[in-house]
N, C-alpha and C positions, 0 to 999 in steps of 0.2 A: 740712385738710379742704377740699373744694371748696365754693365759695360758691353762692349762688342766682343763677341767670341768668334774667332776666325781660325780655322785649322787648315793650313795649306796642304796638309797631307791627304785631305779628302778629294783633291782634284786629281784626275788622271795625269800620268806623266806627260809633260810638255804642254799642258793646258793650265791657264791661269784661272784660279777659282773666281767665282762670281762674287762681287761685292759692290757697294755703292760708291759712286764718284762723289767728290766734294760738293758739287752743285746739287746732286740728288739728296745727300744728307742734309744740306741746308734746307731744302724744301720739306723734307720729312720732319726735321726738328722744329721748323716754324709752325707746322700744323700741330705737332706734339705740344709745343709751348703754349699755343693758344688754347688747346683743350685741357691742359693742366691748369692754366689760369682760370678756366671756367669750372674747374672742379670735377671734370669728367674722367680724366686719366691721371694715373699716379706714377707709373713705372713703364719702362720699355726694355727691350732686349734686341740685339742684332746678331744675326748669324750669317755666315757666308759659306758656300760649299761649291761642289763641282758644277751644279746646274742651276742653283737658285740662291739668292740672297733674300733674307727676311728681316723685316722690321716689325716687331710685335709690340702692342701696347696693352697695358693692364689697368684695371680699376684699382686693384690692390696687389701688392707683392705676394707672390705665392699662388695667385689665382691662375686660371686658364686665361690666355689672352682674349681680350675683347675683339681685337682686329689684328689681322696680319697683312702687311703690305709686302707683296712678293715681287721680285725682279727675276724674270726668266728670259734671258736673251734669246734662247732658242725659239721662243714664240713671237719674236718681234715682227716677223713678216706675216704671221697668221693673224691671231686675234690681239696681238700686242704683248709686250714683255711685262707690263705692270698689271697687278691685280690687287684689289682690296677684298679680303676674305673675312667674313663674319665669324662669330663664335661657333655657330653650328656647322661651319665648313662651306657655307654658301658663298659664291662669288657675287659681291655687291656691285663691283665695277671693274671693268677690264679695258685696257687701251694701250696705245703706243706712247702717249705723252703723260708723264708723271703728274704734272700740274693739273691736267684734265681729270685724271683718275682720283686725285686727292680732293677734288671738289665734292665728292660724295660726303665729306665731313662738313661741308658748308650748309647742307640742307637744314632747314629749321626743324626743331623738335617741338611737337605740340604736346601739351599736357591736358588731361581731362580734369575739368574743374567741377566740383559738386555744387 
């Protein structure tokens, strides 16, 4: 699994870079573990920066991320600081509560049967 990459030098002077709190990481890794066990996901990466922290998940190492879960505290009072972004860049779910946003991964997937 990829580790966390965090560069404090990317934050402006006097500002703490954005990253995930322990409780948030617990929620993210619980969903990640469930989908790894289901065989859907295989790898992840985390980054923190001046304005955004990102948790990205991959089907295979080296591929583009399947989903990115972003934390943007500047958007908390508007549309919410949490967003799940799909592979094509579309926002799948946005909100103020991480648990609610992560429910996008609870939806059943249907398969077409011949």
